[in-house]
C-alpha positions as CSV (number, residue, x, y, z in Angstrom):
1,M,156.9,90.6,85.1
2,P,155.0,91.3,87.9
3,E,156.6,94.7,88.2
4,Q,155.7,95.6,84.3
5,I,152.1,94.5,85.0
6,N,152.2,96.7,88.2
7,M,153.7,99.7,85.9
8,L,150.5,98.8,83.5
9,K,148.3,99.0,86.4
10,E,149.0,102.9,87.4
11,T,146.3,105.3,86.1
12,S,145.2,108.6,87.2
13,E,142.5,111.3,86.3
14,N,145.3,114.0,85.1
15,G,146.2,112.0,82.2
16,S,149.1,110.5,83.3
17,E,150.7,107.5,81.0
18,S,151.5,104.0,82.0
19,S,153.3,103.1,79.1
20,P,156.3,105.0,77.3
21,D,155.1,104.3,73.7
22,D,151.6,103.2,71.9
23,N,152.9,99.6,71.5
24,G,153.0,99.0,75.6
25,T,156.4,97.6,76.4
26,I,155.7,94.6,78.3
27,E,157.2,91.0,78.5
28,E,155.4,89.0,75.6
29,I,153.7,85.7,76.6
30,P,154.6,82.7,74.6
31,E,152.4,82.0,71.7
32,D,151.4,78.6,72.7
33,T,150.3,79.8,76.2
34,I,148.4,82.7,74.6
35,L,146.6,80.1,71.9
36,E,145.6,78.2,75.2
37,R,144.3,80.8,77.1
38,Q,142.2,82.2,74.2
39,T,140.7,79.2,73.3
40,S,139.2,78.1,76.5
41,V,136.0,78.6,78.3
42,N,137.9,81.3,80.7
43,L,136.2,84.6,80.8
44,V,138.9,86.6,82.6
45,P,141.1,89.2,81.1
46,F,144.6,88.0,80.7
47,I,147.4,89.9,79.3
48,G,148.4,89.3,76.2
49,Q,144.6,88.5,74.9
50,R,144.0,89.2,71.4
51,F,140.7,91.0,69.9
52,V,140.1,91.7,66.3
53,S,138.4,95.3,66.9
54,Q,137.9,97.5,69.5
55,D,134.3,96.6,70.0
56,A,135.1,93.0,70.2
57,A,137.5,93.9,73.2
58,Y,134.6,96.0,74.8
59,E,132.0,93.1,74.6
60,F,134.1,90.6,76.1
61,Y,135.1,93.0,79.2
62,C,131.5,94.4,79.5
63,S,130.5,90.3,79.5
64,F,133.0,89.5,82.5
65,A,132.0,93.0,84.3
66,K,128.5,92.1,84.1
67,Q,129.5,88.3,85.8
68,C,131.4,90.2,88.7
69,G,128.9,93.2,89.3
70,F,129.9,96.1,87.9
71,S,129.7,97.9,84.6
72,I,132.7,99.9,82.5
73,R,132.8,102.7,80.3
74,R,135.0,103.7,77.6
75,H,137.9,105.9,79.2
76,R,141.3,107.2,77.7
77,T,142.3,106.7,74.6
78,R,145.6,107.9,72.3
79,G,145.6,108.6,68.9
80,K,142.4,109.8,66.9
81,D,140.2,108.7,64.2
82,G,141.5,109.9,60.7
83,V,144.5,111.5,62.2
84,G,148.2,109.4,61.8
85,R,147.6,106.1,62.5
86,G,144.3,106.8,64.2
87,I,143.7,105.4,67.5
88,T,146.2,103.1,69.0
89,R,145.3,102.2,72.7
90,R,142.1,102.3,74.5
91,D,141.2,102.2,78.0
92,F,138.3,100.7,79.6
93,T,137.6,101.6,83.4
94,C,134.8,100.9,86.3
95,H,131.8,102.8,85.6
96,R,132.6,103.8,89.2
97,G,136.4,104.7,88.4
98,G,137.6,108.7,88.6
99,Y,136.0,111.2,90.7
100,P,132.9,114.2,89.8
101,Q,133.8,117.1,88.3
102,L,132.8,120.0,90.7
103,K,130.6,122.3,88.2
104,P,130.7,125.8,88.4
105,T,128.1,127.2,90.5
106,S,126.4,130.8,90.9
107,D,124.4,132.2,93.7
108,D,121.6,133.1,92.0
109,K,121.2,129.4,90.5
110,L,119.9,126.2,92.7
111,Q,121.8,123.4,92.5
112,R,120.5,119.8,92.5
113,N,122.2,118.2,95.2
114,R,122.6,115.0,93.6
115,K,125.1,112.4,94.7
116,S,127.4,110.7,92.2
117,T,128.7,107.1,92.2
118,R,132.2,107.7,91.1
119,C,134.5,106.8,93.9
120,G,137.9,106.6,92.3
121,C,138.1,102.8,91.3
122,Q,141.1,101.5,89.9
123,A,139.7,98.7,88.4
124,Y,140.3,98.7,84.2
125,M,141.4,97.1,80.9
126,R,143.7,98.4,78.3
127,I,144.2,97.6,74.9
128,V,146.8,98.4,72.1
129,K,146.6,98.3,68.5
130,R,149.3,96.0,66.7
131,A,149.7,95.3,63.3
132,D,152.0,92.5,62.7
133,F,152.1,91.6,59.2
134,D,150.2,94.1,58.3
135,V,147.2,92.7,59.8
136,P,145.9,94.7,62.8
137,E,144.8,93.4,65.9
138,W,144.2,94.4,69.6
139,R,146.1,93.1,72.4
140,V,145.6,93.3,76.3
141,T,148.3,95.4,77.6
142,G,146.9,96.2,81.5
143,F,144.3,94.3,83.3
144,S,143.3,95.2,87.1
145,N,139.9,93.5,88.8
146,V,140.7,95.4,92.3
147,H,137.7,97.4,93.4
148,N,137.2,99.8,96.2
149,H,133.6,99.3,96.3
150,E,131.2,96.5,97.0
151,L,130.1,94.7,93.9
152,L,126.2,94.3,92.7
153,K,124.2,90.7,93.1
154,F,122.8,89.7,89.4
155,N,119.4,91.0,90.0
156,E,120.8,94.4,90.8
157,V,123.6,94.5,88.2
158,Q,121.1,94.4,85.2
159,L,119.3,97.8,86.6
160,L,122.5,99.6,85.6
161,P,122.1,101.9,82.3
162,A,124.5,99.9,80.5
163,Y,123.1,96.4,80.5
164,S,119.3,97.9,80.7
165,T,119.0,97.4,77.3
166,M,115.8,96.8,74.9
167,T,116.0,95.0,71.6
168,A,114.3,95.5,68.5
169,D,112.1,92.6,68.7
170,D,111.5,93.7,72.5
171,K,110.2,96.7,71.2
172,S,108.2,95.8,68.7
173,R,106.3,93.4,71.2
174,I,105.9,96.3,73.7
175,C,104.3,98.4,70.8
176,M,101.4,95.2,70.1
177,Y,100.7,94.6,73.8
178,A,100.4,98.3,74.1
179,K,98.0,98.2,71.4
180,A,96.1,95.4,72.7
181,G,95.3,97.8,76.0
182,M,98.0,95.7,78.6
183,S,99.1,97.6,82.0
184,V,102.8,97.9,81.7
185,R,103.0,95.4,84.8
186,Q,101.6,92.9,82.9
187,M,103.7,93.4,79.9
188,L,106.7,92.5,82.1
189,R,105.0,89.7,83.4
190,L,104.3,88.2,79.7
191,M,108.0,88.8,78.7
192,E,109.1,87.3,81.8
193,L,107.0,84.1,81.1
194,E,108.1,84.0,77.3
195,K,111.6,83.9,78.0
196,G,111.6,82.0,80.8
197,I,113.3,84.1,83.4
198,K,112.6,84.8,86.8
199,L,110.6,87.6,88.0
200,G,112.1,90.8,87.8
201,C,115.2,89.5,85.9
202,L,114.3,91.5,82.6
203,P,117.1,93.6,81.3
204,F,114.8,96.5,81.2
205,S,112.8,98.2,84.0
206,E,109.3,99.4,84.0
207,I,110.3,103.1,83.6
208,D,112.3,101.7,80.4
209,V,108.7,100.5,79.1
210,R,107.0,103.3,79.9
211,N,109.4,105.7,78.0
212,L,109.5,103.7,75.1
213,L,105.6,103.9,75.3
214,Q,105.9,107.6,75.5
215,S,108.4,107.6,72.5
216,F,105.5,105.8,70.1
217,R,102.7,108.3,71.1
218,N,102.3,111.3,68.5
219,V,99.9,113.5,70.4
220,D,99.3,117.1,69.7
221,R,100.2,118.3,73.0
222,D,99.4,121.8,72.3
223,N,95.9,121.5,71.6
224,D,95.0,119.2,74.2
225,P,94.3,121.2,77.4
226,I,92.3,123.3,75.3
227,D,90.1,120.7,74.2
228,L,90.0,119.2,77.7
229,L,89.0,122.5,79.4
230,K,86.6,122.8,76.7
231,M,84.9,119.9,77.4
232,C,84.9,120.4,81.0
233,K,83.0,123.9,80.4
234,E,80.4,122.5,78.6
235,K,79.8,119.7,80.8
236,K,79.9,122.8,83.3
237,D,77.1,124.6,81.4
238,R,75.1,121.5,81.2
239,D,75.4,120.7,85.1
240,P,76.1,123.5,87.1
241,N,77.1,121.5,90.3
242,F,79.9,119.8,88.4
243,K,82.9,120.7,89.8
244,Y,86.6,120.6,88.2
245,N,89.8,122.9,88.7
246,Y,92.9,122.4,86.7
247,K,96.6,123.9,86.5
248,I,98.5,125.0,83.2
249,D,102.6,125.2,83.0
250,S,104.0,127.8,81.3
251,N,104.7,125.8,78.2
252,N,100.3,126.3,77.8
253,R,100.5,122.0,78.4
254,L,97.8,120.4,81.2
255,E,99.9,119.7,84.2
256,H,97.0,118.7,86.4
257,I,93.4,118.4,86.1
258,A,90.2,117.5,88.7
259,W,86.9,117.0,88.7
260,S,83.7,115.5,90.5
261,Y,80.2,114.9,89.5
262,A,77.1,116.5,91.7
263,S,76.1,112.8,92.6
264,S,79.7,112.4,93.8
265,I,79.7,115.7,95.9
266,K,76.5,114.4,97.6
267,L,77.3,111.0,98.6
268,Y,80.9,112.4,99.9
269,E,78.6,114.3,102.7
270,T,77.5,111.3,104.1
271,F,80.0,108.4,103.4
272,G,83.3,110.6,103.0
273,D,84.4,110.0,106.5
274,V,86.6,106.8,104.8
275,V,87.9,107.1,101.2
276,V,90.4,105.3,99.2
277,F,93.0,107.2,97.3
278,D,93.9,104.8,94.5
279,T,97.4,106.1,92.4
280,T,98.0,102.8,91.6
281,H,97.2,103.3,87.5
282,R,98.3,105.5,85.1
283,L,96.8,107.4,81.9
284,D,99.0,106.1,79.2
285,A,97.7,107.8,76.6
286,Y,99.4,111.3,77.8
287,D,101.5,109.3,80.7
288,M,99.8,110.9,83.2
289,L,99.2,109.6,87.1
290,L,95.2,108.7,87.7
291,G,94.3,109.4,91.3
292,I,90.7,108.0,92.3
293,W,88.7,109.0,95.4
294,I,86.1,106.1,96.4
295,G,84.1,105.6,99.2
296,V,81.8,103.2,100.5
297,D,77.9,103.7,101.2
298,N,75.7,102.0,103.8
299,S,74.7,99.2,101.3
300,G,78.2,98.1,101.0
301,T,78.3,99.8,97.7
302,Y,81.5,101.4,96.3
303,C,81.2,105.1,95.3
304,F,82.6,107.4,93.4
305,F,84.1,110.7,95.1
306,G,86.3,112.3,92.5
307,C,89.5,111.7,90.2
308,V,92.7,113.8,89.8
309,L,95.0,113.6,87.0
310,L,98.7,114.6,87.6
311,R,101.9,114.9,85.2
312,D,104.7,114.3,87.9
313,E,104.5,112.2,91.0
314,N,106.0,114.5,93.7
315,M,104.7,116.2,96.7
316,Q,103.6,119.2,94.8
317,S,101.4,117.7,92.5
318,F,100.1,115.1,95.3
319,S,99.4,118.4,97.4
320,W,97.4,120.2,94.6
321,G,95.3,117.5,94.3
322,L,94.5,117.0,97.9
323,K,93.5,120.7,98.0
324,T,91.3,120.5,94.9
325,L,89.4,117.7,96.8
326,L,88.9,119.4,99.7
327,S,87.6,122.4,97.8
328,F,85.3,120.3,96.1
329,M,83.7,119.3,99.2
330,N,83.6,122.5,101.0
331,G,86.8,121.9,103.0
332,K,85.3,118.7,104.8
333,G,88.1,116.3,105.0
334,P,88.0,112.6,105.4
335,G,88.5,111.0,108.9
336,T,90.7,108.3,107.5
337,I,92.7,107.8,104.2
338,L,93.9,104.5,102.9
339,T,96.9,104.7,100.0
340,D,99.4,102.8,98.8
341,Q,102.8,103.1,100.1
342,N,104.4,106.3,98.4
343,T,106.6,108.6,100.5
344,C,105.6,112.0,98.6
345,L,102.1,111.3,99.0
346,K,102.6,110.6,102.6
347,E,104.2,113.8,102.9
348,A,101.4,115.8,101.2
349,L,98.6,113.8,103.4
350,A,101.0,115.4,106.7
351,T,100.5,118.7,105.2
352,E,97.2,118.8,103.8
353,M,95.0,116.8,106.2
354,P,96.8,117.0,109.4
355,G,93.5,115.7,111.3
356,T,93.1,112.8,108.8
357,K,94.6,109.5,109.5
358,H,96.6,108.2,106.9
359,A,97.1,104.2,106.4
360,F,98.8,102.4,103.7
361,S,96.8,99.2,102.1
362,I,97.8,96.2,103.3
363,W,97.3,94.4,99.9
364,H,99.8,96.8,98.0
365,I,102.3,95.7,100.6
366,I,101.7,92.3,100.6
367,S,101.9,92.3,96.9
368,K,105.8,93.0,97.0
369,F,106.3,90.0,99.1
370,S,107.4,87.6,96.5
371,D,109.9,89.7,95.3
372,W,111.4,90.8,98.5
373,F,111.4,87.6,100.6
374,S,110.8,84.3,98.3
375,V,114.8,84.0,97.3
376,I,115.9,85.0,100.7
377,L,113.7,82.6,102.8
378,G,113.2,80.2,100.4
379,S,111.1,77.3,101.3
380,Q,110.4,79.0,104.7
381,Y,108.7,82.0,102.7
382,D,105.1,80.3,103.2
383,N,105.1,79.7,107.2
384,W,106.9,83.1,107.3
385,K,104.3,84.7,105.4
386,A,101.7,83.0,107.6
387,E,103.2,84.1,110.5
388,F,103.2,87.7,109.2
389,H,99.3,87.5,108.6
390,R,99.0,86.6,112.3
391,L,100.8,89.5,113.6
392,Y,99.2,92.1,111.0
393,N,95.3,90.7,112.5
394,L,96.8,90.7,116.3
395,H,94.5,93.1,118.8
396,A,96.8,94.2,121.1
397,V,100.2,96.5,120.5
398,E,102.3,94.8,122.8
399,E,101.9,91.4,121.8
400,F,102.9,92.9,118.1
401,E,105.6,94.1,119.3
402,I,106.7,90.8,121.1
403,G,105.7,88.7,118.3
404,W,107.7,91.0,115.5
405,R,111.1,90.7,117.3
406,E,110.4,86.5,117.4
407,M,109.9,86.3,114.1
408,T,113.1,88.5,113.0
409,N,114.9,86.3,115.2
410,T,113.5,82.9,114.4
411,Y,114.0,84.0,109.9
412,G,117.0,86.3,110.4
413,L,115.8,89.0,109.1
414,H,117.3,91.4,111.4
415,G,119.4,93.5,108.7
416,N,117.0,93.4,106.0
417,K,115.9,96.4,104.3
418,H,112.6,95.7,103.8
419,I,111.8,94.5,107.3
420,V,113.3,97.9,108.8
421,S,111.3,99.9,106.9
422,L,108.0,97.9,107.3
423,Y,108.6,98.1,111.1
424,A,109.5,101.8,111.0
425,L,106.2,102.0,109.3
426,R,104.1,99.9,111.6
427,T,102.1,102.3,112.4
428,Y,100.8,102.8,108.9
429,W,99.8,99.1,108.0
430,A,99.4,97.0,111.4
431,L,95.8,96.4,112.7
432,P,96.9,96.5,116.2
433,F,98.0,100.2,115.5
434,L,94.8,101.2,113.5
435,R,91.9,99.5,115.4
436,S,90.7,102.6,116.7
437,Y,90.0,104.5,113.8
438,F,87.0,104.0,111.7
439,F,87.6,102.1,108.7
440,A,84.2,100.9,107.3
441,G,85.8,97.4,106.4
442,M,87.9,99.0,103.6
443,S,91.1,97.7,105.0
444,S,90.7,94.0,104.2
445,T,93.1,92.4,101.0
446,F,89.6,91.4,99.5
447,Q,88.1,94.8,99.5
448,V,91.0,95.8,97.8
449,E,90.4,93.7,95.3
450,L,87.4,94.6,94.5
451,I,88.4,98.2,94.5
452,N,90.7,97.5,91.5
453,S,87.5,95.7,90.0
454,Y,85.5,98.5,90.4
455,I,88.0,101.1,88.9
456,Q,88.7,98.8,85.4
457,R,85.0,99.1,84.7
458,F,85.9,102.6,83.7
459,L,89.3,102.5,83.2
460,S,91.4,101.3,79.9
461,A,95.1,101.3,79.5
462,Q,94.7,103.2,76.2
463,A,91.9,105.8,77.7
464,V,92.1,109.3,75.9
465,I,91.7,112.2,78.5
466,D,89.0,114.1,76.4
467,N,87.1,111.4,76.6
468,F,87.7,109.7,80.2
469,I,85.6,112.4,81.5
470,E,82.6,111.4,79.9
471,Q,83.6,107.8,80.0
472,V,83.4,108.0,84.1
473,A,80.3,109.5,83.7
474,S,78.2,107.4,81.6
475,V,79.6,104.4,83.9
476,L,78.4,106.2,86.9
477,D,75.2,106.8,85.5
478,A,74.6,103.6,84.2
479,R,75.4,102.3,88.0
480,D,72.7,104.9,89.2
481,Q,70.1,103.6,87.2
482,A,70.6,100.4,87.8
483,G,70.4,100.7,91.2
484,A,67.3,102.8,91.0
485,K,65.8,100.1,88.9
486,L,66.9,97.4,91.5
487,K,65.4,99.5,94.2
488,M,61.9,99.7,92.6
489,L,61.7,95.8,91.6
490,H,62.9,94.7,94.9
491,K,62.5,97.3,97.4
492,T,63.8,96.0,100.8
493,P,64.7,92.6,100.8
494,K,63.7,90.1,103.6
495,V,65.9,89.7,106.6
496,S,65.9,86.4,108.1
497,L,66.3,86.4,111.5
498,K,68.5,83.4,113.1
499,T,68.2,83.8,116.8
500,G,65.2,85.2,117.4
501,S,66.5,87.9,119.8
502,P,65.2,91.1,120.2
503,I,68.5,92.5,120.0
504,E,68.4,90.8,116.5
505,S,64.5,92.2,115.5
506,H,65.4,95.7,116.5
507,A,68.8,96.1,114.4
508,A,66.8,94.7,111.7
509,T,64.5,97.5,111.7
510,V,67.4,100.1,111.7
511,L,70.2,98.8,110.2
512,T,70.8,98.7,106.2
513,P,70.9,94.8,105.1
514,F,74.7,94.9,104.7
515,A,75.3,96.4,107.8
516,F,72.6,94.0,109.8
517,C,74.3,91.0,108.5
518,K,77.7,92.0,110.1
519,L,75.8,92.6,113.3
520,Q,74.0,89.5,112.7
521,E,77.4,87.2,112.3
522,E,78.7,88.8,115.6
523,L,75.4,88.1,117.4
524,V,75.5,84.3,116.5
525,L,79.2,83.6,117.2
526,A,78.4,85.7,120.7
527,A,77.1,82.5,122.1
528,Q,79.9,80.9,122.0
529,Y,81.4,83.1,124.4
530,A,81.6,83.2,128.5
531,T,81.2,86.1,130.4
532,M,82.8,86.9,133.8
533,L,82.0,89.8,136.0
534,V,85.0,91.0,137.9
535,D,83.6,94.7,139.0
536,D,80.1,96.2,138.7
537,S,80.9,97.4,135.1
538,Y,83.8,95.1,134.3
539,F,83.4,91.8,132.3
540,I,86.0,89.7,130.9
541,V,84.6,87.6,127.5
542,R,86.4,84.6,126.4
543,H,85.5,81.6,123.9
544,H,84.6,78.8,125.7
545,T,87.7,76.8,124.5
546,E,89.9,79.1,125.9
547,A,91.0,78.8,129.7
548,D,92.5,82.5,130.1
549,G,93.0,85.8,128.3
550,G,90.1,87.3,126.2
551,C,88.9,90.7,126.0
552,K,87.7,93.6,128.6
553,V,84.3,94.7,128.4
554,L,83.4,97.9,130.1
555,W,79.3,98.5,130.4
556,V,77.7,101.2,132.2
557,P,73.8,100.7,132.0
558,H,72.0,103.8,133.2
559,D,74.8,105.6,131.2
560,E,74.5,103.7,128.1
561,F,78.0,103.0,127.5
562,I,79.9,100.4,126.7
563,T,83.6,99.6,125.0
564,C,85.7,96.4,124.6
565,S,89.3,96.3,124.3
566,C,89.1,94.6,120.7
567,R,87.9,97.8,119.2
568,H,85.7,96.2,116.7
569,F,83.6,98.7,117.3
570,E,86.0,101.9,116.6
571,F,87.6,99.9,113.9
572,S,84.2,99.1,111.7
573,G,81.0,100.7,113.1
574,I,79.4,97.2,114.0
575,I,79.2,96.4,117.6
576,C,81.4,93.0,118.5
577,R,80.2,89.6,119.6
578,H,82.0,90.6,123.3
579,V,79.7,93.2,123.8
580,L,76.4,91.7,122.4
581,R,77.3,88.4,125.1
582,V,77.4,91.1,128.1
583,I,74.5,93.0,127.1
584,S,72.3,90.0,126.2
585,S,73.6,87.8,129.6
586,N,72.3,90.7,131.7
587,N,68.9,91.3,130.5
588,C,69.2,94.4,127.8
589,F,67.2,93.7,124.8
590,H,68.2,96.5,122.5
591,I,71.2,98.2,121.4
592,P,71.9,101.9,122.3
593,D,71.3,104.2,119.6
594,K,74.6,105.6,119.5
595,Y,75.9,101.8,119.0
596,L,73.9,101.8,115.5
597,P,75.5,104.9,113.9
598,M,73.5,106.6,111.3
599,R,76.3,105.8,108.9
600,W,75.0,102.3,108.5
601,R,71.3,102.8,109.1
602,D,68.6,102.5,106.4
603,L,67.2,106.1,106.1
604,S,64.0,104.7,104.3
605,L,63.5,102.5,107.4
606,T,64.1,105.0,110.1
607,K,63.0,107.8,108.5
608,P,59.8,109.4,111.1
609,V,56.5,109.4,110.3
610,R,54.6,112.6,111.6
611,T,51.5,111.3,113.0
612,S,50.3,109.2,115.8
613,S,50.8,105.7,116.2
614,G,46.9,104.6,116.3
615,K,46.5,106.2,112.9
616,V,49.3,104.1,111.5
617,Q,48.0,100.8,112.9
618,L,44.1,101.9,111.5
619,L,45.4,102.5,108.1
620,Q,47.3,99.4,107.7
621,S,44.4,97.8,109.0
622,M,42.1,99.6,106.6
623,I,45.1,99.1,103.7
624,S,44.8,95.1,104.1
625,S,40.9,95.2,104.2
626,L,40.9,97.0,100.9
627,I,43.3,94.3,99.3
628,T,41.1,91.7,100.9
629,E,38.2,92.9,99.2
630,S,39.2,93.9,96.0
631,I,40.9,91.1,94.6
632,E,37.3,88.9,95.1
633,T,36.2,90.4,91.5
634,E,37.3,92.2,88.5
635,D,34.8,95.1,89.0
636,R,36.0,95.4,92.6
637,L,39.8,95.6,91.6
638,D,39.3,98.4,89.1
639,V,37.1,100.7,91.5
640,A,39.7,100.1,94.1
641,C,42.6,100.8,91.7
642,D,40.7,104.5,90.3
643,N,39.7,105.7,93.8
644,I,43.4,104.7,95.4
645,A,45.1,107.1,92.4
646,L,42.5,109.8,93.3
647,V,43.6,109.7,97.0
648,L,47.2,109.5,96.1
649,A,47.2,112.3,94.1
650,R,45.2,114.4,96.7
651,I,47.5,113.4,99.6
652,K,50.5,114.7,97.5
653,E,49.2,118.2,97.4
654,F,49.7,118.4,101.0
655,P,53.3,119.9,102.0
656,I,55.7,117.9,104.4
657,T,56.1,119.8,107.3
658,A,59.5,119.8,108.7
659,D,58.5,119.8,112.3
660,G,56.7,117.5,114.7
661,D,56.8,116.2,117.9
662,N,55.1,113.0,117.6
663,D,57.7,111.6,115.3
664,I,57.6,107.4,115.5
665,S,59.3,105.2,113.5
666,Y,57.6,101.8,112.3
667,N,59.1,98.9,114.7
668,S,59.0,95.3,113.4
669,P,57.4,92.9,116.3
670,S,59.9,91.1,117.8
671,G,58.1,87.9,117.9
672,S,58.4,87.3,114.2
673,L,61.0,85.4,112.4
674,I,60.9,86.9,108.9
675,L,60.8,90.7,108.8
676,P,57.8,91.9,106.6
677,E,58.9,94.2,104.0
678,V,59.6,97.9,104.2
679,E,58.8,100.3,101.6
680,D,59.1,104.0,101.6
681,S,56.4,106.4,100.4
682,D,58.0,107.1,96.9
683,S,58.1,103.3,96.5
684,I,54.7,102.6,97.6
685,A,53.3,105.4,95.7
686,Q,54.7,104.7,92.4
687,S,53.5,101.3,93.1
688,F,50.5,102.1,93.2
689,S,50.1,104.8,90.5
690,G,52.3,103.1,88.2
691,N,50.3,99.8,87.5
692,P,47.5,99.4,90.2
693,H,46.3,96.4,88.8
694,E,50.2,94.4,89.0
695,F,50.4,96.0,92.4
696,L,46.6,94.3,93.8
697,A,47.3,91.3,91.2
698,F,50.5,90.7,93.3
699,A,49.0,91.4,96.8
700,K,46.3,88.7,95.9
701,L,49.1,85.9,95.1
702,K,50.9,87.0,98.1
703,D,47.9,87.3,100.5
704,R,46.4,83.8,99.1
705,R,49.7,82.2,99.1
706,A,50.2,83.4,103.0
707,R,46.7,82.0,103.4
708,D,47.2,78.6,102.6
709,E,50.5,78.3,104.4
710,L,48.6,79.2,107.1
711,D,45.8,77.0,106.8
712,M,48.4,74.1,105.9
713,Y,50.5,74.8,109.5
714,R,46.9,74.7,111.2
715,K,46.3,71.2,109.6
716,R,49.4,70.0,110.8
717,R,49.8,71.7,114.2
718,R,49.0,69.5,117.2
719,C,46.8,70.7,120.4
720,P,49.0,71.4,123.0
721,V,46.3,71.3,125.6
722,P,46.9,68.0,127.8
723,C,44.0,65.4,127.5
724,C,43.6,66.7,123.7
725,G,46.3,66.4,121.4
726,Q,44.2,66.5,118.3
727,F,45.4,68.2,114.7
728,G,43.7,71.2,113.2
729,H,43.0,74.0,115.8
730,E,44.7,75.5,118.6
731,A,44.6,75.8,122.4
732,S,42.7,79.2,122.0
733,N,39.7,77.2,120.2
734,C,39.9,74.1,121.9
735,P,36.8,72.8,122.5
736,I,38.4,71.1,125.7
737,M,39.3,74.3,127.2
738,G,35.5,76.0,126.5
739,D,35.5,79.5,127.5
740,D,37.7,79.3,130.5
741,D,40.4,82.4,130.0
742,L,43.4,80.3,130.2
743,N,47.0,81.2,128.7
744,G,49.3,78.6,127.4
745,D,52.3,80.6,128.2
746,G,50.9,80.7,131.6
747,L,50.4,77.3,131.9
748,G,54.0,76.7,130.9
749,F,52.5,74.2,128.1
750,L,54.1,76.7,125.1
């Protein structure tokens, strides 16, 4: 019996037969033994097993192969359908059985160098047709389950083409989800929840769903490029500063297109130092990759720089998109660019923007951790994730290297392919390697989530190309109009000072509220740190709860040079708490101008006033007196409004000179705890000329409220002069002090 089975196992690619005839000359197993094994729950094929048809035998062997970790294919047959007795024998083999056939090559034709999965595996099952008592059936006459390759795991074997199937019900549900506007990833997750299976265990992949959606679409692609380019040309005629570029293939199909608006190009000139190139979305209506360039302005608001649609996701397509962006922006590349982890995009950036620092968005990496490590680590997954975040936020490269080795040792992840890949690309995502580059706060996971929300404002899963450009433009116009109205209504918001430090009040008059709040957080926390002078210009700054360690600060006062080992200023453009602690402890009452970068300054506050400071103070005094006198009666208010409108109209007739040596900027008093509202000249003019009555009425209420608060404050304040202590007056007008020229501060009472 063993000799006969071994004889049946012999098979080769040259067509040699293992059996001398169609009936398969083997020793038959007794009928009772066959019946016992046929009705058992054992799914392993055996010699003598019977099937009613070839398809039944194929389905059985396919189920067995899926459990083992491989797939099968139909191999050799004996006989032909409709000729003689038809097919009398069928061989099923492992999907890696046999060897690839060499294709004829020619020198003038480039061949793709694709590796084959076939390795000559000898695993097979053979069935032979029998006709006992004129009832045809198929019996197993040969079986071998010996493989010369590694079998796949369950979550891997389902991705083989033989098992990547989609039922009619699945197709109908996917079509329904697409009409509802769901993304492909949302479809997959919802179907996993409906079927009650684990994440990533569907019998089809994301690519299969995209291919199915592509087959559903009935779009006339021949007219698509013509309609789109016609719309772009019309927009170009309406707005000469609108820029676009495109590429059409040999079949007159739109291959790539990119565009940018005039407002976007203007924003890029100022805030194009940090760019996020998001390529995680697709325009499903035409199955094109959507790439969006986004930045952040000095108010922390996201700004749109440009958009590109690519037919293919390869290096050539990304290179075209990057070249087009540079052409839109007059050849000015960003200093830093954030993307998702895409190998083709990484290579394209290295070629087209060699001077730009490329980094991966950590959010896109962390979002894959559940699939990569949750099953492997089990109950230790949460602890490992916390340790990963700790390593990610470190400052020193040496600490990261040591901590990474300890982490891989602790959790046994030395051979894990994802860990190996992450470590090989650590300079693209780990903060210890990125803190020397400016990111404007765009690298945090929270910012990426906000960016995705920003993109979703003008993106839909079933958007159409010829409407998409107008759709983006309308959203941007609405955003600009809302921002202008907000500036008109609220002007510059009041900023509350928390420390009363001259450093804080000076920064508040220079930075935007967004940037000032970031610096204010560092200034408040600076009080918790201690400084130790090591050398003339070298300080160690550490938290008051720490006994050792800390950050190293180098400060050269006469050169106005200061740097910290935490690299917070280089990374965010905001000076760190360690530096603030050093300069405040050494009698420095303002931050050097070069450490208040123009990137974060409020241009309306720092705009130079081209006149003398004495005239500015006189004008402010006159305006204050004008408001006080005008609000007494309605007639006075009418006269003031009419004359102010005439004066403003006369002032606007004078040209604004570009030169001037006596440029000064408005500085708020450092002693005030609430900064006054700061308005640019255009806003003031609009406030006066638009509706002067409303403006002066508002000023009247504000002035009256301020006087009431001041009177109440004076009524409750106790006189600080010794031997007095009465309420209702201060030391300057105290009756006990008389006319003596004394100062409370000098006496030490205040």
